[in-house]
C-alpha positions in Angstrom: -36.7 36.6 151.8 -39.2 38.8 153.6 -38.1 42.2 154.8 -40.3 43.6 157.6 -38.4 46.7 158.7 -35.3 48.7 157.8 -33.3 50.5 160.5 -30.1 52.5 160.5 -28.0 53.2 163.5 -25.1 55.6 163.8 -22.2 53.8 165.6 -19.2 56.0 166.0 -18.4 57.6 162.6 -20.0 54.8 160.6 -23.6 53.8 160.0 -24.8 50.2 160.2 -28.0 49.3 158.3 -30.0 46.4 159.7 -33.1 44.8 158.5 -35.3 42.1 160.0 -35.6 39.0 157.9 -37.8 36.2 159.1 -37.5 37.5 162.7 -33.7 37.9 162.6 -31.9 41.2 162.4 -29.3 41.1 159.6 -26.7 43.8 159.0 -26.3 45.0 155.4 -24.6 48.0 153.8 -27.0 48.2 150.9 -30.1 50.4 150.5 -33.1 49.0 148.7 -34.5 51.2 146.0 -37.1 51.0 143.3 -36.2 51.7 139.7 -38.7 52.0 136.7 -37.7 50.6 133.3 -39.4 50.2 130.0 -40.3 46.5 129.6 -38.1 45.9 126.6 -35.0 47.4 128.3 -35.6 45.4 131.5 -36.0 42.2 129.4 -32.7 42.9 127.7 -30.8 43.7 130.9 -32.2 40.5 132.4 -31.0 38.6 129.3 -27.5 40.0 129.7 -27.6 39.2 133.4 -28.4 35.5 132.7 -25.7 35.3 130.0 -23.2 36.7 132.6 -24.5 34.3 135.2 -25.6 37.2 137.5 -28.9 38.0 139.1 -30.8 41.0 137.7 -29.9 43.0 140.8 -26.2 42.0 140.5 -26.2 43.1 136.9 -27.7 46.4 137.7 -25.2 47.0 140.5 -22.4 46.1 138.0 -23.7 48.5 135.4 -24.0 51.3 138.0 -20.4 50.7 139.3 -19.1 50.7 135.7 -20.9 54.0 135.0 -19.5 55.6 138.2 -15.9 54.3 137.4 -16.1 55.7 133.9 -17.4 59.1 135.1 -14.7 59.3 137.8 -11.9 58.4 135.4 -13.0 61.4 133.2 -14.1 63.9 135.8 -12.2 63.0 139.0 -13.3 61.3 142.2 -16.8 62.1 143.4 -16.7 63.4 147.0 -18.8 61.6 149.6 -20.8 63.6 152.1 -21.0 61.2 155.1 -23.8 63.3 156.7 -26.2 63.0 153.8 -25.2 59.5 152.7 -28.1 57.6 154.4 -30.4 60.6 154.8 -33.9 59.9 153.4 
């Protein structure tokens, strides 16, 4: 999969993210990000991902969602600021 460009468009009150893959515009609601890990930790997360039959990306997303769910259950729902959600 080759991503050439990433665009976002405001449509009404929502935002649609689109990216070009192999010459085709594909809509997605996910933002690509770069994360740095110590090699040993990344190896262990990848190991757990394989054991759970997930990709590394899916495992990291699962862990992040679990973390947010635990935080919100202890501290209340995190408010979303729609204006700054997709701001760079």
